[in-house]
C-alpha positions as CSV (number, residue, x, y, z in Angstrom):
1,M,9.7,100.3,145.3
2,R,9.1,104.0,144.7
3,L,11.9,106.4,143.7
4,T,12.0,109.8,145.3
5,R,11.2,113.0,143.5
6,Q,14.9,113.9,143.8
7,T,15.8,110.8,141.8
8,N,13.2,111.5,139.2
9,Y,14.4,115.0,138.6
10,A,18.1,114.0,138.8
11,I,17.5,111.6,135.9
12,R,15.4,114.3,134.0
13,M,18.2,116.9,134.5
14,M,20.7,114.4,133.1
15,M,18.4,113.6,130.2
16,Y,18.2,117.3,129.4
17,C,22.0,117.5,129.3
18,A,22.2,114.4,127.2
19,A,19.7,115.9,124.7
20,N,21.8,119.0,124.6
21,P,25.4,117.6,124.5
22,A,27.0,120.4,122.4
23,E,26.3,123.2,124.9
24,L,26.3,123.8,128.6
25,S,22.8,123.7,130.1
26,R,21.6,126.3,132.5
27,V,19.8,125.1,135.6
28,P,17.0,127.8,135.4
29,V,16.3,126.8,131.8
30,I,16.1,123.1,132.8
31,A,13.9,124.0,135.7
32,K,11.5,125.9,133.4
33,A,11.4,123.0,131.0
34,Y,10.3,120.7,133.8
35,G,8.2,123.2,135.7
36,V,10.1,123.0,138.9
37,S,12.1,125.5,140.9
38,D,15.7,126.4,140.3
39,L,16.5,125.8,144.0
40,F,15.1,122.3,143.8
41,L,17.4,121.4,140.9
42,F,20.4,123.1,142.5
43,K,19.9,120.9,145.6
44,I,19.8,117.8,143.5
45,L,22.8,118.9,141.4
46,H,25.2,119.0,144.4
47,P,25.4,115.2,145.0
48,L,25.5,114.5,141.3
49,V,28.6,116.7,141.0
50,E,30.2,115.1,144.1
51,A,29.7,111.7,142.6
52,G,31.3,112.7,139.3
53,L,28.1,112.4,137.2
54,M,27.8,116.0,136.4
55,V,30.1,119.0,136.1
56,T,29.4,122.7,136.7
57,V,31.1,125.5,134.9
58,R,31.0,128.9,136.7
59,G,30.8,132.3,135.1
60,R,28.6,134.3,132.9
61,N,28.4,131.6,130.2
62,G,28.5,128.8,132.7
63,G,26.1,125.9,133.2
64,V,26.1,122.2,133.8
65,K,26.8,119.2,131.7
66,L,27.3,115.4,132.1
67,A,30.7,114.5,133.5
68,R,30.9,111.5,131.2
69,A,29.3,110.4,128.0
70,A,25.6,109.7,128.5
71,E,26.3,106.1,127.3
72,D,28.6,105.7,130.3
73,I,26.1,106.8,133.0
74,T,23.6,104.1,134.0
75,L,20.3,104.7,135.8
76,F,21.8,102.7,138.7
77,D,24.6,105.2,139.0
78,V,22.1,108.0,139.5
79,V,19.8,106.1,141.8
80,R,22.7,105.0,144.0
81,V,23.6,108.7,144.5
82,T,20.1,110.1,145.0
83,E,18.3,107.5,147.1
84,E,18.9,107.5,150.8
85,N,18.2,103.8,151.4
86,F,16.7,100.8,149.9
87,V,15.0,99.3,152.9
88,M,12.0,97.4,151.6
89,A,10.9,95.9,154.9
90,E,11.8,96.1,158.6
91,C,13.9,93.0,158.3
92,F,16.3,94.8,156.0
93,E,17.2,97.1,159.0
94,N,19.7,96.2,161.6
95,E,17.3,96.2,164.5
96,A,14.8,93.7,163.2
97,A,14.9,91.7,166.4
98,D,11.1,92.4,167.0
99,C,10.3,89.7,164.4
100,P,10.3,86.2,165.9
101,L,10.9,84.7,162.4
102,I,14.0,86.7,161.7
103,D,16.3,83.6,161.7
104,A,13.8,81.3,159.8
105,C,12.0,83.6,157.4
106,A,12.8,83.7,153.7
107,L,11.2,87.1,153.2
108,N,14.4,89.0,153.6
109,S,16.2,86.9,151.0
110,A,13.3,87.1,148.6
111,L,13.2,90.9,148.9
112,R,16.9,91.2,148.6
113,E,16.7,89.1,145.4
114,A,14.0,91.4,144.1
115,L,16.0,94.5,144.9
116,N,19.1,93.1,143.2
117,A,17.0,92.4,140.1
118,F,15.8,96.0,140.2
119,F,19.4,97.2,140.4
120,A,20.4,95.0,137.5
121,V,17.7,96.4,135.3
122,L,18.7,100.0,136.2
123,A,22.4,99.1,135.5
124,A,21.4,97.8,132.0
125,H,20.0,101.2,130.9
126,T,21.9,104.4,130.4
127,I,21.0,108.1,130.3
128,A,21.6,107.9,126.5
129,D,19.0,105.1,126.2
130,L,16.4,107.5,127.6
131,V,17.0,110.2,124.9
132,R,18.5,108.2,122.0
133,N,16.2,107.6,119.0
134,R,13.5,109.8,120.7
135,P,13.2,112.7,118.2
136,H,10.4,114.4,120.2
137,V,12.5,114.7,123.4
138,N,14.4,117.8,122.2
139,A,11.3,119.5,121.0
140,L,9.4,118.7,124.3
141,L,12.3,120.2,126.3
142,G,12.4,123.3,124.1
143,L,15.7,122.4,122.5
144,E,16.5,122.5,118.8
145,P,16.0,119.1,117.1
146,A,19.2,117.1,117.0
147,A,20.9,117.4,113.6
């Protein structure tokens, strides 16, 4: 399973906000920290806001922040919003009739079990876990070290 670039940067954007909880974070600053375009992050931000994972504040001093505490947002929450589908093989799709083994093959159930295990691991880790006790994260992102 390979996560999309959008998911990767959605998690990174949320990590940035988790490392900078006292202030609003500005998308252009986050984009610069990660070396990507502002437009790319704005595109990713929209579904995160719709899902209630991030909040935007408009205005001159506006920016973005996590909608909930970083401890309350799991990696699964983010992946569920940013990934289009989790089809691992043709037999996961509705029109898998081309396979003569569709009713007798255990591949589908084995892949579904693997996917559920993947989801369980993601659900066990939060955005806070990715930045907590990582003193170099703030410095690497150009943020002041946490006090």
